[in-house]
C-alpha positions in Angstrom: 59.6 107.7 69.9 58.2 107.8 73.4 55.9 105.0 72.5 58.8 102.8 71.5 60.5 103.4 74.9 57.5 102.8 77.2 57.6 99.1 77.5 61.2 98.7 78.7 60.3 95.8 81.0 59.2 93.7 78.0 62.7 93.9 76.7 64.1 92.1 79.7 63.2 88.9 77.8 66.3 89.5 75.7 68.5 88.6 78.7 70.3 85.3 78.2 69.8 85.4 74.4 72.9 87.6 73.7 70.6 90.2 72.0 70.1 93.8 72.7 68.1 96.8 71.5 69.8 100.1 70.7 68.5 103.6 70.0 70.2 105.0 66.9 71.0 108.7 66.9 73.0 111.4 65.1 75.2 114.2 66.2 75.4 116.1 62.9 77.6 116.3 59.8 81.3 116.4 60.8 82.8 119.2 58.7 86.2 117.4 58.9 84.9 114.3 57.1 81.6 115.5 55.5 79.8 112.5 57.0 76.9 112.1 59.4 77.9 109.2 61.6 75.4 106.9 63.3 75.7 106.2 67.0 73.9 103.9 69.4 72.9 103.6 73.0 71.4 100.6 74.8 67.6 101.1 75.2 67.9 99.9 78.8 69.7 103.1 79.6 67.2 105.4 77.9 64.4 106.9 80.1 62.8 109.1 77.4 63.4 111.1 74.3 62.1 114.7 74.1 62.5 118.0 72.4 65.3 120.0 74.0 63.8 122.1 76.8 65.1 125.4 78.1 68.5 124.9 79.6 69.8 127.0 82.5 73.5 127.6 82.3 75.5 126.6 85.4 78.9 128.0 86.4 82.1 126.0 86.7 80.9 123.2 84.5 82.9 121.3 81.9 82.7 122.9 78.4 80.5 120.1 77.0 77.9 120.5 79.8 75.4 123.0 78.6 73.7 123.5 81.9 70.8 122.0 83.9 67.1 121.3 83.2 64.3 120.5 85.7 62.6 117.2 84.9 59.8 116.3 87.3 61.3 118.4 90.0 64.8 117.0 89.7 67.8 119.0 88.3 69.4 117.1 85.5 72.8 118.0 83.8 72.7 118.3 80.0 75.7 117.3 77.9 76.2 118.2 74.3 77.5 114.9 72.9 78.9 116.5 69.7 80.9 119.1 71.7 82.0 116.4 74.1 83.3 114.2 71.3 85.1 117.0 69.5 82.7 116.9 66.6 82.7 120.2 64.6 79.0 120.0 63.7 76.9 123.2 63.6 73.4 121.8 63.3 71.0 122.6 66.2 70.6 120.0 69.0 66.8 119.9 69.0 66.5 116.4 70.6 67.5 115.4 74.2 67.9 111.7 75.1 67.3 111.4 78.9 69.4 108.5 80.2 69.5 106.8 83.5 72.3 104.5 84.6 74.8 104.2 87.5 72.1 105.8 89.6 72.5 109.1 87.7 70.1 110.8 85.3 71.5 113.1 82.6 70.4 114.6 79.3 72.3 114.1 76.1 71.8 116.7 73.3 71.8 115.2 69.8 70.8 116.3 66.3 68.2 113.6 65.9 67.2 110.0 66.6 66.5 107.3 64.0 64.9 104.1 65.3 65.3 101.3 67.8 67.2 98.3 66.4 67.3 94.8 67.8 70.4 92.8 67.0 72.7 90.2 68.4 75.7 91.1 70.5 77.7 88.7 68.4 77.3 91.2 65.5 78.8 93.9 67.7 82.6 94.0 67.2 85.4 95.4 69.3 86.4 98.6 67.5 89.7 98.7 65.7 92.6 100.2 67.6 92.8 103.1 65.2 89.1 104.1 65.9 89.6 103.6 69.6 92.6 106.0 69.5 90.8 108.5 67.3 87.8 108.7 69.7 89.8 108.5 72.9 88.0 105.2 73.9 84.6 106.8 73.4 83.4 104.0 71.1 83.1 100.6 72.7 81.6 98.5 69.9 80.8 98.8 66.2 78.4 97.0 63.9 77.3 97.3 60.2 73.7 97.7 59.3 72.0 96.1 56.2 72.2 99.5 54.4 75.9 99.6 54.9 76.0 102.2 57.7 78.3 101.6 60.6 76.8 102.1 64.0 79.2 103.1 66.9 78.2 102.3 70.4 79.1 105.2 72.6 80.6 104.6 76.0 78.2 106.8 78.0 79.9 105.7 81.2 83.0 107.5 80.0 81.0 110.6 79.3 79.5 110.4 82.8 82.8 109.9 84.5 84.4 112.9 82.8 81.5 115.3 83.3 80.8 114.5 86.9 82.7 113.5 90.1 82.1 109.8 89.9 85.7 109.0 89.2 87.3 111.1 91.9 90.1 109.9 94.2 87.7 110.3 97.2 85.7 107.3 95.9 88.6 105.0 96.8 89.1 106.1 100.4 86.7 103.5 101.7 88.4 100.6 99.9 90.2 98.6 102.6 93.1 96.4 101.5 92.9 92.6 101.9 96.5 91.9 100.9 95.6 88.5 99.5 98.2 87.6 96.8 96.7 84.1 96.6 93.5 85.6 95.2 93.0 86.3 91.5 89.9 88.1 90.2 89.0 87.7 86.5 87.0 90.7 85.2 85.6 91.8 81.9 84.2 95.1 80.7 84.1 96.9 77.3 84.4 100.3 78.9 88.0 101.5 79.4 86.8 103.8 82.2 85.1 100.9 84.1 88.2 98.6 83.6 90.4 101.3 85.0 88.3 101.7 88.1 88.0 98.0 88.7 91.8 97.7 88.3 92.4 100.5 90.8 89.9 99.0 93.3 91.6 95.6 93.1 95.0 97.2 93.4 93.9 99.0 96.6 92.6 95.6 97.9 95.9 93.9 97.2 94.6 91.1 95.0 95.7 90.0 91.6 93.6 90.3 88.5 93.1 89.3 84.9 91.1 91.5 82.5 89.2 91.1 79.2 87.3 93.6 77.0 84.3 91.3 76.5 82.7 88.0 77.5 84.1 86.1 74.5 87.7 87.1 75.4 87.0 86.2 79.0 85.5 82.8 78.2 88.5 81.9 76.0 90.9 82.8 78.8 88.9 80.8 81.3 88.9 77.8 79.0 92.7 77.9 78.8 92.9 78.0 82.6 90.4 75.1 82.9 92.5 73.0 80.5 95.6 73.7 82.4 94.2 73.0 85.8 92.7 69.7 84.6 96.1 68.7 83.3 97.6 69.1 86.8 94.6 67.6 88.6 93.4 70.8 90.1 90.0 72.6 89.9 89.8 75.9 87.9 88.8 77.6 91.1 92.4 77.1 92.3 93.4 79.9 89.9 90.1 81.7 89.1 88.9 83.0 92.5 86.0 85.0 91.2 84.6 86.4 87.9 83.4 90.0 87.8 81.4 90.7 84.6 79.7 93.6 82.9 76.4 93.1 81.2 76.8 95.0 77.9 79.7 93.8 75.9 80.3 93.2 72.2 80.5 89.6 70.8 79.3 88.0 74.1 77.4 89.8 76.9 77.5 89.1 80.6 74.4 87.0 80.7 75.7 84.5 78.2 79.1 84.4 79.8 77.5 83.7 83.2 75.3 80.9 81.7 78.3 79.3 80.2 80.3 79.5 83.4 77.4 78.2 85.6 76.6 75.3 83.2 80.2 74.1 83.0 81.3 71.8 85.9 84.9 72.8 85.4 84.1 76.1 87.0 82.2 74.7 90.1 82.9 76.9 93.1 83.7 80.0 91.0 81.4 82.9 92.1 80.2 85.3 89.4 79.5 88.9 90.3 77.6 91.1 87.8 79.0 94.6 87.8 76.9 96.9 85.7 75.5 100.4 85.2 72.1 98.9 84.4 71.1 99.2 88.1 67.4 98.5 87.8 65.8 95.7 89.8 64.7 94.0 86.6 68.3 93.6 85.5 69.3 92.2 88.9 66.5 89.6 88.6 67.7 88.7 85.1 71.2 88.2 86.5 69.9 85.9 89.1 68.0 83.9 86.4 71.2 83.0 84.6 73.0 82.1 87.9 74.8 85.3 89.0 75.7 85.1 92.6 75.5 88.8 93.3 75.0 92.2 91.7 77.0 95.3 92.3 76.4 98.7 90.6 79.3 100.4 88.9 81.3 103.3 90.2 81.0 102.3 93.9 84.5 101.0 94.8 83.8 100.6 98.5 80.7 98.5 97.9 82.5 96.5 95.3 85.4 95.7 97.6 83.0 94.7 100.4 81.1 92.4 98.1 84.3 90.8 96.7 85.7 90.3 100.2 82.6 88.5 101.3 82.5 86.3 98.3 86.2 85.5 98.6 85.6 84.1 102.0 86.8 87.1 104.1 84.3 87.3 106.9 85.2 90.7 108.1 87.2 93.5 106.4 90.3 94.5 108.3 90.2 97.9 110.0 92.0 100.5 108.0 94.7 102.4 110.0 94.2 106.1 110.2 
């Protein structure tokens, strides 16, 4: 499996094609259903797959955090995904998927891994509301394989936010309000955790917003706005001040959305900011290649607000009163 994960850079060629590669894995047979479900994670977020090493228990950790391991001199938290998701499986977790995103490294304990699958984002569907409710928003997309199996894309950002302090109130202290009711930011993200944090950041800033769960939904909304503004002789930018987009989204990813926006003259003057947990330089370069104006890592509200303020034409953020 490590051989399959070595050449990550080669997979950057998938950008702009609406394709992705996912690592399939299992958490065990759920005794409640008698089924072994198949889950997936974007290969871009996987650093390596290894046998589970010796884990050192750590005090005052969430129940799903098994402890810490030392990897190349760095302490990495280890999360039992089955326990986190409430799965009543008893099989041993002999495999650890080491992930890296949002500037964080963590290990996910799983029962086993299957293979790496290349597919089109258009084949990934927004999960039904019933599934979303049952999993607490943990599944962000689903697709059906040729053998009839359903693959559920797990929202690893949600896992990270609920097992670390990346979603604490302290994160928003540096967000300085702009109080610009004339500004409307359009944003899309398939992660409920990410959407909530963007919403809170924009609310602190005092700007209006319109949200979508993926690129396709956002594009449809933008086309409606463009048709309306054309009918009244105004540019779309008179309503759409800025677009903030995730990269990974079912049906239409952020690269394709950006290409469509930048190739459509109706949206001239609308900046596009890529907001993603895929924080590697290769992904930033890929964003630039499809016309992204700027790149901001997720879960950094202050940095996001500063970038938005600059792109919205605010030269200097106001000084926040003590």
